[in-house]
DRENMIRO-761060 format. One line per field, with one value per residue (C-alpha): residue number from 1; x, y, z. Coordinates in steps of 0.25 Angstrom, whole numbers, plus 2048, in hexadecimal, padded with zeros to 3 digits. Layout:
N
num NUM	...
c1 X	...
c2 Y	...
c3 Z	...
// end
This chain:
214
num 1	2	3	4	5	6	7	8	9	10	11	12	13	14	15	16	17	18	19	20	21	22	23	24	25	26	27	28	29	30	31	32	33	34	35	36	37	38	39	40	41	42	43	44	45	46	47	48	49	50	51	52	53	54	55	56	57	58	59	60	61	62	63	64	65	66	67	68	69	70	71	72	73	74	75	76	77	78	79	80	81	82	83	84	85	86	87	88	89	90	91	92	93	94	95	96	97	98	99	100	101	102	103	104	105	106	107	108	109	110	111	112	113	114	115	116	117	118	119	120	121	122	123	124	125	126	127	128	129	130	131	132	133	134	135	136	137	138	139	140	141	142	143	144	145	146	147	148	149	150	151	152	153	154	155	156	157	158	159	160	161	162	163	164	165	166	167	168	169	170	171	172	173	174	175	176	177	178	179	180	181	182	183	184	185	186	187	188	189	190	191	192	193	194	195	196	197	198	199	200	201	202	203	204	205	206	207	208	209	210	211	212	213	214
c1 B69	B68	B71	B75	B78	B76	B7E	B7D	B89	B8E	B91	B96	B8C	B90	B9C	BAC	BAD	BA3	BAB	BB7	BB3	BAC	BB9	BC2	BBB	BB7	BA8	B9C	B91	B88	B89	B8C	B98	BA7	BAF	BBE	BC8	BD0	BDD	BE8	BF5	BEE	BE6	BD9	BD2	BD8	BD8	BCA	BC5	BBF	BB6	BB2	BA6	B9E	BA2	BA6	B9D	B9D	B95	B89	B83	B8B	B85	B79	B6E	B62	B53	B48	B45	B54	B53	B47	B4F	B5B	B52	B4B	B58	B5F	B53	B56	B66	B6D	B7B	B87	B94	BA1	BAC	BB7	BBB	BC9	BD1	BD4	BDA	BD1	BD7	BDD	BD3	BD1	BC4	BBF	BB9	BB3	BB6	BA8	BA3	B95	B92	B85	B7F	B84	B7E	B70	B71	B74	B69	B5F	B61	B64	B55	B57	B64	B62	B67	B75	B78	B82	B8B	B8A	B8F	B9A	B9F	BA1	BAB	BA5	BB1	BBA	BB0	BB0	BA4	B9D	B9F	B98	B8C	B8B	B8C	B81	B78	B7A	B80	B8E	B98	B9D	B91	B8D	B9A	BA2	B9E	BAA	BA5	BB0	BB0	BB9	BC3	BCC	BCD	BD6	BE5	BE5	BF3	BF8	BFA	BEA	BE8	BF2	BEA	BDC	BDE	BDF	BD4	BCB	BCE	BC9	BBB	BB7	BAD	BB0	BA7	BA3	B95	B8B	B7F	B79	B76	B7A	B73	B7C	B7A	B83	B81	B83	B91	B96	B96	B8E	B84	B7F	B6F	B6A	B6F	B66	B69	B6A	B60	B5C
c2 B08	B11	B0B	B14	B09	AFA	AEF	AE0	AD9	ACB	ACA	ABE	AB7	AB7	AAF	AAE	AB5	AC1	AC3	AC4	ACD	AD6	AD7	AD9	AE5	AEA	AEB	AE1	AE6	ADB	AE2	AEF	AF1	AF2	AE6	AE4	AE1	AD4	AD5	AD5	ADB	AE4	AF2	AEB	AF8	AFE	AF4	AF1	B00	B01	AF4	AF6	AFE	AF3	AE7	ADA	AD7	AD4	ADD	AD7	AE4	AF1	AFC	B04	B0D	B04	B05	AFF	AF0	AEC	AE2	ADB	ADB	AD4	ACA	AC7	AC5	ABC	AB3	AB0	AAF	AA4	AA4	AA5	A9C	AA3	A9A	A9E	AAD	AB2	ABF	AC8	AD5	ADE	AEB	AEF	AE8	ADA	AD3	AC4	ABF	AB2	AA9	AAB	AB9	ABA	AC3	ABC	ABF	ACD	AD0	ACA	AD2	ADF	ADD	AD8	AE4	AF0	AF4	AF7	B00	B0F	B16	B19	B28	B30	B30	B21	B20	B29	B22	B15	B1D	B19	B1F	B14	B08	B01	B04	AF6	AF9	B08	B01	AF7	B04	B0B	AFE	AF8	B04	AFC	AFA	AEC	AE3	AD8	AD4	ADE	AD9	AD2	ACD	ACF	AD0	ADD	ADB	AE8	AF6	AF9	AF8	AEC	AE8	ADA	AD5	AD6	ACB	AC1	AC5	AC3	AB6	AAC	AB3	AB2	AA4	AA1	AA8	AAA	AA0	A96	A95	AA3	AA5	AB1	AAE	ABB	AC8	AD3	AE0	AEA	AF9	B05	B0D	B1D	B19	B11	B04	AF8	AF0	AE3	AE5	AD7	ACA	AC3	AB4	AAF	AA4	AA2
c3 942	935	92A	91E	914	913	90E	90B	910	914	922	92A	933	942	945	944	936	93A	948	942	937	940	949	93E	939	946	942	945	93C	942	951	94B	954	953	956	95B	950	952	95A	94E	94A	940	940	93D	941	936	92B	92D	92E	920	920	92F	92E	924	92C	927	91B	90C	903	8FC	8F9	8FC	905	900	905	907	903	90B	90A	90A	915	90F	902	908	910	903	8FC	907	907	8F9	8F8	8FD	904	8FC	8FE	8FA	8FD	907	90A	906	90C	8FF	8FE	8F5	8F2	8FF	908	90D	90B	90C	8FF	8FC	8F1	8EA	8E7	8EB	8DF	8DC	8EA	8EA	8DD	8E2	8EE	8E7	8DD	8E7	8F1	8E8	8E8	8F7	8F4	8F3	8E7	8E7	8E8	8E1	8ED	8EF	8E1	8E2	8EF	8E6	8DF	8D1	8C9	8CF	8CB	8BE	8B4	8B8	8C8	8C5	8BE	8CA	8D4	8CD	8CC	8DA	8E2	8E3	8D9	8DE	8DB	8D1	8CA	8D1	8DF	8E7	8F5	900	90F	913	91E	91D	916	90C	90D	917	91B	915	924	925	91C	924	931	92B	923	930	937	92C	929	937	936	927	922	917	90E	90F	90D	90C	914	916	911	91C	91C	921	925	925	932	933	937	92B	932	92D	935	932	931	92E	928	91D	91C	90D	90E	8FF
// end
């Protein structure tokens, strides 16, 4: 399969949390197939339409056009980084969408990944920059965009696991909270760097999982 962009994400290992997340969003990036939504008194398909194509994930390095050597670079990086325990996850509304956020923000881990893998990122094109709507960003965010290809890195980074699109109705939280309580890990630990690829149809697939063994 040919991928037009790559990204470094957190994705849960096989288990109840991964199974629930794939069903909730309706897309399993591991198998590369659609998954039936849970039978709930909600329009889950509509609520999850925006995040579905990405699969359940937490961004560590946002999508970019990759240069040769990326996979070797990730392998070397994962061999020197240790897993990071971030405490429990909490369901929060960020703007209009719902996401899980950890008690501890893994800013240091994300910054190291962004720096170490940036040599494998193709330069940002003017079109790419325009898509980030720099006119809506702060001065610091524009500096980060130009330096690293994405504005929400370094001190602007906030790790989250997106569950809905914008304007999720209030009743979604009441439905999600007890379901998540049964499956989400505690403590939440980032154990791998997951290389994802964006296919021509816009869907993201898990290409390889690199265990953090440092």
